[in-house]
N, C-alpha and C positions, 0 to 999 in steps of 0.2 A: 504494500500500500504506500503510495508516494504522498508527498506533502500536499499535492493538489487533491488527494483523495480524502481529505478531512470531511468532505461533503458526502462521501459514499457511506451507505449504511454498513454496519458491522455484519459479518456472517451470522446467520440466525443462531447457530450453536454457541458461538462466542457471546452473543448478546444474552442468550438464555443462561449461560454460565455466570456472566457478570451479575445478572439479576438474582440468581440462586446464591452466589457468594454474598451479595448485599443483604438478602433476606436472612441468610445463616448468621452473618456477623451481627446483625441487629438482634436476632433472636438470642444469640449468646449474651449480648449486652444486657438484655432484659432478664434472662434466666440466671446468669452468673453474677451480675453486678447490680441487679434490681434497678436498671436504668428505666426511667419513667417518661422521658421526653419523647416527643413524636419521632417517627422514622424520618431520617434526613431525606432531602430531595437528591435524586441522582441525575447528574447532567453528563452528557457526552460531548461537551463543547470545549474541553481543555485543549489548547494548542500550545505545545511547548516542545523544545528540542531535547529536554532532559527530564521532564516530570511525567510519570505514568498516571499519577493522580494527585489531587489536591483537596484538602478539607478546609472549609470556611465555617468554623463553629458558630459565629454570630448570625450566619444566614441559614444554619442547619443544612449545609450543602456539601455534597461530595461531587467533584468533577473528575471525569475520566478522559484520558487521552486515547482516542480511537486508534490512531496509527500505532502507538506503542503497544496497545493491547493486541492489535492484529498481528504484530510481530512476535508477541510473547503469549500465545493463546493457551498455554498449558494451564491446567487447573491450579497447580501449586502457585504459579505467578498470579493468576486471577484472584484467588482467594486471599493470598498474602497481601496483595496491594489493596484490595477492598477493605480487608480487616484492619490494615495499617491506617487507612484514612478514617474508618469508622472509629478507631481508637482515639484519633485526634478529636473527633466530635464528642465522644463520650467523656474522655478525660477532661476536656475543656469545660464541658457543661456540668460535670459532676464535681470536679476537683479544682477547677480554675487552672488547669495545667496549660503550659505553654511549650510548644516545640516537642522535643523528644526527651523530656525530663523523666524523673523517677515514676511519677504517677502515670504518665503515658506508657512507660515500659510495662508497668503492672497491668494496665488495661489491655495493652496489645497482647500480652501473654495470655490473659483471660479469654481474649477473643480468638486465640489461635494464630496470631500473626507473629512474625519474627520481630522481636523488640529491638530493631536497629533502625537508624535514621534513613539508610538508603540501601539499595541493592543494585547488582549489575543486571542490565537487560539490554535488549536490542533496540536501538533508537533509529534504525535506518528509515529514512523518509520522514522523520518527525521534524525536520528543520522547517521553521515557519518564518524566519526572518527574511524579508525580501530586501533587495538592494533598493534603498530609497533614492529617488532621483533628487539630487541636490539642486537647490535653487541657483540658477545662473542668470547673469545679466548680459544682454547683447551689446557688444562693442564693435566698432569698425575702424578701419583705416582706409586708404585709397584703393587697396588691392584685395582685401579679404575681410571676413567677419570673424569675430572671436566670441567666446563665452567666458565671462569672468565669474569665478565663484564668489561666495560671500566675503571671504577675507581679502581677495584682491580688489573687489569692489569697494570695501571699506577703506583700504589703503588709497585707492584712487580718490575717494571723497576727502581723505586727509591731506591730499596734495601729491601723492606719488604720480609719476608720469611713466607712460609705457610707450615704447616705440616698436613699430613693426620691423622685423628683421629683413623682410623682403623689399619693401618700398622705402623704408627709413622714415616714414611719416608717423606722427603721433597717433596712438590708438585712443579713440574717444567713444563715449557711450552712443549707441544708436537710439537717440531719443525719439525717432519716428515710431519705434515699437513701444508705444505708451503702455500697453498692457503689462509688459515685463517690469515696469517700474511703478505700477499702480499701488502696490502694497507698501511703498516706502512712507515713512513718517514725513510730516511737513518739513521738518528741519533737514532731513536727508534730501528731499526733493529740491529744496532751496540750494543746498550745496551742489547737487547734481546739475541744476540749471546754471549755476555760476561757473562750474568747471567744464561744461559742455561746449562753450563758445570760445 
């Protein structure tokens, strides 16, 4: 399952295993720890390159990373991860536990999870960071166009001058492209106007 497949549904068997693990971990919390809060919400919307699951106790929410679960569909991984996150919810709500402290470790053990902060698992395809297109500003000389990044543009506004290596003329902002400069503050627009002529 690739990063683009976060939108695809999980295989039915894996989805059923996740639900079964969720129900079993909650049932153990009720039976062994007398946990009385409502069953947490289960979400399949977590997108992370390194987290299989995440608990948010104040929202009573457990989020699951579909790509990582698809890569690690064995029952031991599924149950251990779900029980790990359920332990965060239960320990936080019953004992005001934070992180992987002593109370969390006791709850995790009671739920049948490995009481460790993390485990090794296959994260192939879980990368979600996209290359963001950096903001650029159009500049021109007599022979070609340039795209200045934010730092070079700021240097230009402070007085730096740039010269084209090909035609040896000064590189100046292409102020005809007004949309590219529309998000500038008033002060920067004034500086730009003063430096453009």
